[in-house]
C-alpha positions as a Markdown table, in Angstrom:
| # | Residue | x | y | z |
|---|---|---|---|---|
| 1 | Met | -11.7 | 6.2 | 1.8 |
| 2 | Ala | -12.3 | 2.8 | 0.1 |
| 3 | Cys | -14.1 | 4.5 | -2.8 |
| 4 | Val | -11.1 | 6.7 | -3.4 |
| 5 | Ala | -8.8 | 3.8 | -3.6 |
| 6 | Leu | -11.1 | 1.7 | -5.7 |
| 7 | Met | -11.4 | 4.6 | -8.1 |
| 8 | Leu | -7.6 | 4.6 | -8.6 |
| 9 | Ser | -7.5 | 0.8 | -8.7 |
| 10 | Ser | -10.0 | 0.6 | -11.5 |
| 11 | Ala | -7.0 | 0.9 | -13.9 |
| 12 | Ala | -5.3 | -2.1 | -12.3 |
| 13 | Pro | -6.6 | -4.7 | -14.8 |
| 14 | Val | -5.1 | -2.7 | -17.7 |
| 15 | Leu | -1.8 | -2.1 | -15.9 |
| 16 | Ala | -1.5 | -5.8 | -15.0 |
| 17 | Gln | -1.7 | -7.1 | -18.6 |
| 18 | Gln | 1.4 | -8.8 | -19.9 |
| 19 | Leu | 3.4 | -6.4 | -22.1 |
| 20 | Asp | 4.6 | -7.1 | -25.7 |
| 21 | Ser | 8.4 | -7.5 | -25.2 |
| 22 | Ser | 8.9 | -6.0 | -28.7 |
| 23 | Ala | 7.1 | -2.8 | -27.9 |
| 24 | Ala | 8.5 | 0.2 | -26.1 |
| 25 | Pro | 7.2 | 0.4 | -22.5 |
| 26 | Pro | 4.3 | 2.8 | -22.2 |
| 27 | Pro | 4.9 | 6.0 | -20.2 |
| 28 | Leu | 4.7 | 5.5 | -16.4 |
| 29 | Phe | 2.6 | 8.6 | -15.8 |
| 30 | Thr | -0.4 | 9.7 | -18.0 |
| 31 | Gly | -3.1 | 12.3 | -18.1 |
| 32 | Gly | -5.3 | 9.9 | -16.3 |
| 33 | Asp | -3.0 | 10.0 | -13.3 |
| 34 | Ala | -3.4 | 13.7 | -13.0 |
| 35 | Val | -7.2 | 13.2 | -13.0 |
| 36 | Ala | -6.9 | 10.6 | -10.3 |
| 37 | Ala | -4.7 | 12.8 | -8.2 |
| 38 | Ala | -7.2 | 15.7 | -8.5 |
| 39 | Gly | -9.9 | 13.3 | -7.4 |
| 40 | Val | -8.0 | 12.3 | -4.3 |
| 41 | Ala | -7.3 | 16.0 | -3.5 |
| 42 | Ala | -10.9 | 16.8 | -4.0 |
| 43 | Ala | -12.0 | 13.9 | -1.7 |
| 44 | Thr | -9.5 | 14.9 | 0.9 |
| 45 | Ala | -10.8 | 18.5 | 0.8 |
| 46 | Ala | -14.4 | 17.3 | 1.0 |
| 47 | Phe | -13.7 | 15.5 | 4.3 |
| 48 | Leu | -11.9 | 18.5 | 6.0 |
| 49 | Pro | -15.2 | 20.1 | 7.1 |
| 50 | Leu | -16.3 | 16.7 | 8.5 |
| 51 | Asp | -13.1 | 15.9 | 10.4 |
| 52 | Glu | -14.2 | 17.2 | 13.8 |
| 53 | Arg | -17.7 | 15.7 | 13.7 |
| 54 | Ile | -16.4 | 12.3 | 12.7 |
| 55 | Ala | -13.6 | 12.4 | 15.3 |
| 56 | Arg | -16.0 | 13.3 | 18.1 |
| 57 | Ser | -18.5 | 10.6 | 17.0 |
| 58 | Leu | -15.8 | 7.9 | 17.1 |
| 59 | Gln | -14.7 | 8.9 | 20.6 |
| 60 | Arg | -18.1 | 8.4 | 22.1 |
| 61 | Pro | -17.9 | 6.3 | 25.3 |
| 62 | Val | -20.4 | 3.7 | 23.9 |
| 63 | Leu | -17.8 | 3.0 | 21.2 |
| 64 | Gln | -14.6 | 3.5 | 23.1 |
| 65 | Asn | -15.7 | 1.2 | 26.0 |
| 66 | Asn | -16.5 | -1.6 | 23.7 |
| 67 | Thr | -13.9 | -4.3 | 24.2 |
| 68 | Thr | -14.5 | -6.0 | 20.9 |
| 69 | Leu | -14.1 | -2.8 | 19.0 |
| 70 | Arg | -10.9 | -1.9 | 20.9 |
| 71 | Arg | -9.4 | -5.4 | 20.1 |
| 72 | Thr | -10.5 | -5.3 | 16.5 |
| 73 | Ala | -8.9 | -1.8 | 16.1 |
| 74 | Thr | -5.7 | -3.0 | 17.6 |
| 75 | Gly | -5.6 | -5.9 | 15.2 |
| 76 | Phe | -6.1 | -3.7 | 12.1 |
| 77 | Arg | -3.5 | -1.2 | 13.5 |
| 78 | Leu | -1.0 | -4.0 | 13.6 |
| 79 | Leu | -2.0 | -5.2 | 10.2 |
| 80 | Gly | -1.1 | -1.7 | 8.8 |
| 81 | Ser | 2.2 | -1.7 | 10.6 |
| 82 | Pro | 4.2 | -4.0 | 10.7 |
| 83 | Gly | 1.7 | -6.5 | 9.4 |
| 84 | Val | 1.7 | -5.7 | 5.6 |
| 85 | Leu | 5.5 | -5.7 | 5.5 |
| 86 | Leu | 5.7 | -9.1 | 7.2 |
| 87 | Ile | 3.1 | -10.4 | 4.8 |
| 88 | Ser | 5.1 | -9.1 | 1.9 |
| 89 | Gly | 8.3 | -10.8 | 3.2 |
| 90 | Thr | 6.4 | -14.0 | 3.7 |
| 91 | Phe | 5.0 | -13.9 | 0.2 |
| 92 | Tyr | 8.5 | -13.3 | -1.2 |
| 93 | Val | 10.1 | -16.2 | 0.7 |
| 94 | Val | 7.4 | -18.7 | 0.1 |
| 95 | Gly | 7.2 | -17.7 | -3.6 |
| 96 | Arg | 11.0 | -18.1 | -4.0 |
| 97 | Val | 11.1 | -21.5 | -2.2 |
| 98 | Ser | 8.1 | -22.9 | -4.1 |
| 99 | His | 9.2 | -21.3 | -7.5 |
| 100 | Thr | 5.9 | -19.4 | -7.7 |
| 101 | Arg | 7.0 | -16.2 | -9.5 |
| 102 | Gly | 3.6 | -14.4 | -9.0 |
| 103 | Leu | 3.7 | -14.9 | -5.3 |
| 104 | Ala | 7.4 | -13.8 | -5.0 |
| 105 | Ala | 6.8 | -10.8 | -7.2 |
| 106 | Ala | 3.8 | -9.8 | -5.2 |
| 107 | Gly | 5.9 | -9.9 | -2.0 |
| 108 | Leu | 8.8 | -8.0 | -3.5 |
| 109 | His | 6.7 | -5.3 | -5.2 |
| 110 | Gly | 4.4 | -5.0 | -2.3 |
| 111 | Ala | 7.4 | -4.2 | 0.0 |
| 112 | Glu | 8.7 | -1.7 | -2.5 |
| 113 | Ala | 5.4 | 0.0 | -2.8 |
| 114 | Ile | 5.0 | 0.2 | 1.0 |
| 115 | Val | 8.5 | 1.7 | 1.5 |
| 116 | Leu | 8.1 | 4.2 | -1.3 |
| 117 | Ala | 4.6 | 5.3 | -0.3 |
| 118 | Glu | 5.7 | 5.7 | 3.3 |
| 119 | Val | 8.6 | 7.9 | 2.3 |
| 120 | Ala | 6.4 | 10.1 | 0.3 |
| 121 | Gly | 3.8 | 10.2 | 3.1 |
| 122 | Gly | 6.5 | 11.0 | 5.6 |
| 123 | Leu | 7.6 | 14.0 | 3.6 |
| 124 | Ile | 4.1 | 15.3 | 3.6 |
| 125 | Lys | 3.6 | 14.5 | 7.3 |
| 126 | Trp | 6.6 | 16.4 | 8.6 |
| 127 | Thr | 6.1 | 19.3 | 6.2 |
| 128 | Thr | 2.5 | 20.0 | 6.9 |
| 129 | Gly | 2.8 | 19.7 | 10.7 |
| 130 | Arg | -0.9 | 18.9 | 11.4 |
| 131 | Ala | -1.8 | 18.2 | 15.0 |
| 132 | Arg | -3.2 | 14.8 | 15.7 |
| 133 | Pro | -6.8 | 14.6 | 17.1 |
| 134 | Phe | -5.8 | 13.5 | 20.6 |
| 135 | Glu | -3.4 | 16.4 | 20.9 |
| 136 | Val | -6.1 | 19.1 | 20.3 |
| 137 | Gly | -9.1 | 17.4 | 22.0 |
| 138 | Asp | -10.7 | 16.5 | 18.6 |
| 139 | Ser | -11.5 | 20.2 | 18.1 |
| 140 | Leu | -8.9 | 21.8 | 15.8 |
| 141 | Pro | -8.7 | 19.8 | 12.6 |
| 142 | His | -7.3 | 22.8 | 10.7 |
| 143 | Asp | -4.3 | 23.1 | 12.9 |
| 144 | Phe | -1.5 | 22.9 | 10.3 |
| 145 | Gln | 1.9 | 24.5 | 10.7 |
| 146 | Phe | 4.8 | 24.3 | 8.2 |
| 147 | Leu | 7.6 | 22.0 | 9.3 |
| 148 | Arg | 6.1 | 21.7 | 12.8 |
| 149 | Gly | 6.1 | 17.9 | 12.5 |
| 150 | Leu | 9.8 | 18.0 | 11.9 |
| 151 | Arg | 10.3 | 20.2 | 15.0 |
| 152 | Lys | 7.8 | 18.7 | 17.4 |
| 153 | Gly | 7.5 | 15.1 | 16.3 |
| 154 | Tyr | 4.8 | 12.5 | 16.4 |
| 155 | Ala | 1.9 | 14.6 | 17.9 |
| 156 | Tyr | 2.2 | 17.0 | 14.9 |
| 157 | Ser | 2.6 | 14.5 | 12.1 |
| 158 | Ser | -1.0 | 13.6 | 11.4 |
| 159 | Phe | -1.5 | 14.3 | 7.7 |
| 160 | Pro | -1.6 | 11.7 | 6.0 |
| 161 | Ser | -2.1 | 8.4 | 7.9 |
| 162 | Gly | 1.0 | 6.2 | 7.6 |
| 163 | His | -0.7 | 3.0 | 8.5 |
| 164 | Thr | -3.4 | 3.7 | 5.9 |
| 165 | Ile | -0.7 | 4.4 | 3.3 |
| 166 | Ala | 1.0 | 1.1 | 4.0 |
| 167 | Gly | -2.3 | -0.8 | 3.9 |
| 168 | Phe | -3.5 | 0.6 | 0.6 |
| 169 | Ala | 0.0 | 0.4 | -1.0 |
| 170 | Ala | 0.1 | -3.3 | -0.2 |
| 171 | Ala | -3.5 | -3.8 | -1.3 |
| 172 | Ala | -2.9 | -2.1 | -4.7 |
| 173 | Ala | 0.4 | -4.0 | -5.4 |
| 174 | Phe | -1.0 | -7.4 | -4.3 |
| 175 | Thr | -4.2 | -6.9 | -6.3 |
| 176 | Ser | -2.3 | -5.8 | -9.5 |
| 177 | Glu | 0.1 | -8.7 | -9.2 |
| 178 | Ala | -2.8 | -11.1 | -8.7 |
| 179 | Ile | -4.6 | -9.8 | -11.8 |
| 180 | Arg | -1.4 | -10.1 | -13.8 |
| 181 | Ser | -0.7 | -13.7 | -12.8 |
| 182 | Trp | -4.3 | -14.9 | -12.4 |
| 183 | Pro | -6.4 | -12.6 | -14.6 |
| 184 | His | -9.8 | -13.7 | -13.1 |
| 185 | Ser | -8.8 | -13.2 | -9.5 |
| 186 | Gly | -9.2 | -9.5 | -9.2 |
| 187 | Trp | -12.9 | -9.4 | -8.5 |
| 188 | Leu | -12.4 | -11.5 | -5.4 |
| 189 | Ile | -9.0 | -10.4 | -4.1 |
| 190 | Gly | -9.5 | -6.7 | -4.7 |
| 191 | Pro | -12.5 | -6.1 | -2.5 |
| 192 | Val | -10.9 | -8.2 | 0.3 |
| 193 | Leu | -7.6 | -6.4 | 0.3 |
| 194 | Tyr | -9.0 | -2.9 | -0.2 |
| 195 | Gly | -11.7 | -3.6 | 2.5 |
| 196 | Gly | -9.0 | -4.7 | 4.9 |
| 197 | Ala | -6.9 | -1.5 | 4.1 |
| 198 | Ser | -10.1 | 0.6 | 4.8 |
| 199 | Leu | -10.5 | -1.0 | 8.2 |
| 200 | Val | -6.8 | -0.2 | 8.9 |
| 201 | Gly | -7.6 | 3.5 | 8.3 |
| 202 | Leu | -10.8 | 3.3 | 10.3 |
| 203 | Ser | -8.9 | 1.9 | 13.2 |
| 204 | Arg | -6.6 | 4.9 | 13.2 |
| 205 | Met | -9.5 | 7.2 | 13.5 |
| 206 | Tyr | -11.1 | 5.1 | 16.2 |
| 207 | Asn | -7.8 | 5.2 | 18.2 |
| 208 | Asp | -7.9 | 9.1 | 17.9 |
| 209 | Gln | -4.6 | 9.1 | 16.0 |
| 210 | His | -5.9 | 10.6 | 12.7 |
| 211 | Trp | -8.6 | 12.7 | 11.2 |
| 212 | Ala | -10.8 | 11.3 | 8.4 |
| 213 | Ser | -9.1 | 13.5 | 5.8 |
| 214 | Asp | -5.7 | 12.0 | 6.9 |
| 215 | Val | -7.1 | 8.6 | 6.1 |
| 216 | Val | -8.6 | 9.6 | 2.7 |
| 217 | Leu | -5.3 | 11.1 | 1.5 |
| 218 | Gly | -3.4 | 8.0 | 2.8 |
| 219 | Ala | -5.7 | 5.7 | 0.9 |
| 220 | Gly | -5.2 | 7.6 | -2.3 |
| 221 | Leu | -1.5 | 8.0 | -2.0 |
| 222 | Gly | -0.9 | 4.3 | -1.0 |
| 223 | Thr | -3.1 | 3.1 | -3.9 |
| 224 | Phe | -1.4 | 5.3 | -6.5 |
| 225 | Val | 2.1 | 4.2 | -5.4 |
| 226 | Gly | 1.1 | 0.6 | -5.2 |
| 227 | Ile | -0.2 | 0.6 | -8.8 |
| 228 | Lys | 2.7 | 2.5 | -10.2 |
| 229 | Val | 5.3 | 0.3 | -8.6 |
| 230 | Glu | 3.7 | -2.8 | -10.0 |
| 231 | Gln | 3.4 | -1.1 | -13.4 |
| 232 | Tyr | 7.0 | 0.1 | -13.4 |
| 233 | Thr | 8.5 | -3.3 | -12.3 |
| 234 | His | 6.7 | -5.1 | -15.1 |
| 235 | Asn | 7.2 | -2.5 | -17.8 |
| 236 | Tyr | 10.9 | -2.5 | -16.9 |
| 237 | Ser | 11.4 | -6.1 | -15.9 |
| 238 | Arg | 15.2 | -5.8 | -16.2 |
| 239 | Asn | 15.3 | -3.3 | -13.3 |
| 240 | Arg | 18.1 | -4.1 | -10.9 |
| 241 | Leu | 16.0 | -5.2 | -7.9 |
| 242 | Asp | 14.0 | -7.7 | -10.0 |
| 243 | Arg | 17.1 | -9.0 | -11.7 |
| 244 | Trp | 18.7 | -9.7 | -8.4 |
| 245 | Leu | 15.8 | -10.7 | -6.2 |
| 246 | Leu | 13.5 | -12.5 | -8.6 |
| 247 | Ser | 16.3 | -14.3 | -10.5 |
| 248 | Ala | 18.0 | -15.6 | -7.4 |
| 249 | Thr | 17.3 | -19.3 | -6.6 |
| 250 | Ile | 16.8 | -20.6 | -3.1 |
| 251 | Thr | 17.6 | -24.4 | -3.0 |
| 252 | Pro | 18.2 | -27.0 | -0.3 |
| 253 | Ala | 21.8 | -27.0 | 0.9 |
| 254 | Pro | 23.6 | -30.4 | 1.1 |
| 255 | Gly | 24.2 | -30.1 | 4.8 |
| 256 | Gly | 20.7 | -29.0 | 5.6 |
| 257 | Gly | 18.9 | -25.6 | 5.4 |
| 258 | His | 18.8 | -23.6 | 2.2 |
| 259 | Arg | 21.3 | -21.6 | 0.1 |
| 260 | Leu | 20.9 | -18.6 | -2.2 |
| 261 | Ala | 22.2 | -18.6 | -5.8 |
| 262 | Leu | 22.2 | -15.5 | -7.9 |
| 263 | Ser | 21.7 | -15.6 | -11.7 |
| 264 | Val | 22.3 | -12.9 | -14.3 |
| 265 | Met | 19.4 | -14.3 | -16.3 |
| 266 | Pro | 16.4 | -11.9 | -16.2 |
| 267 | Ser | 13.6 | -13.5 | -14.2 |
| 268 | Ser | 11.1 | -12.9 | -17.0 |
| 269 | Leu | 13.2 | -15.2 | -19.3 |
| 270 | Asp | 13.7 | -18.0 | -16.8 |
| 271 | Pro | 11.2 | -20.8 | -17.6 |
| 272 | Arg | 11.0 | -21.7 | -13.9 |
| 273 | Trp | 9.5 | -18.3 | -13.2 |
| 274 | Arg | 6.6 | -18.2 | -15.5 |
| 275 | Ser | 3.3 | -17.2 | -14.0 |
| 276 | Pro | 0.5 | -19.7 | -14.2 |
| 277 | Ser | -1.1 | -17.9 | -17.1 |
| 278 | Gln | 2.2 | -18.2 | -19.1 |
| 279 | Arg | 2.6 | -22.0 | -18.5 |
């Protein structure tokens, strides 16, 4: 699953470069995106025949009775949801208060990527109606039924993994933002974030909530949306959310606490909001 996401994220350094404001923004979707999507589809299909074997292997008593593994899986499950959203919100607030635009942008765009990717994943989930492993005794990975997830709910909404989608969407957005603001940080931040997102997906398989192919598709979808959200928000820096949420100023209030002041100045033109590489 990590290799699928890293394949998609290989374009991040290019996407994260600062744009020439005098040039027209490049197209959001390219032929390379189609190739990447085909790669994710192929990887997902490749895991389908392995789903049952992997599920049964992870449910062996020697693994399931291991207290350390159970606690670790719980921690990474919580990181996938609600953890990455809480981290995004924290980045945004700390970035706004400290006037660190790169951190605030990472938080805002990370949250946008998570929400959009989860919506897309949810539409697939409820439409495909795949039974979760625990529901079918880890023995029927090909049990899909059109719109069954919408009719029968959680137990039939396995494909793809929502926690994995959120983890990889955040990893892609945060990594792309880091490369944009601190160009030499990608080699360190990328492996850490994508590695953590991979462990989120593995935890969902360990907990018998998802098949391996659910996680592979979730990784690819989350990574793709995370990169595209970051690309769009910087190619079109005057988009409404960025104008309102990155140009607002949080300052100490006279009577204590803080107050929020909105500005019509685009954040990219405000000298207080230059990234470190622009200062």
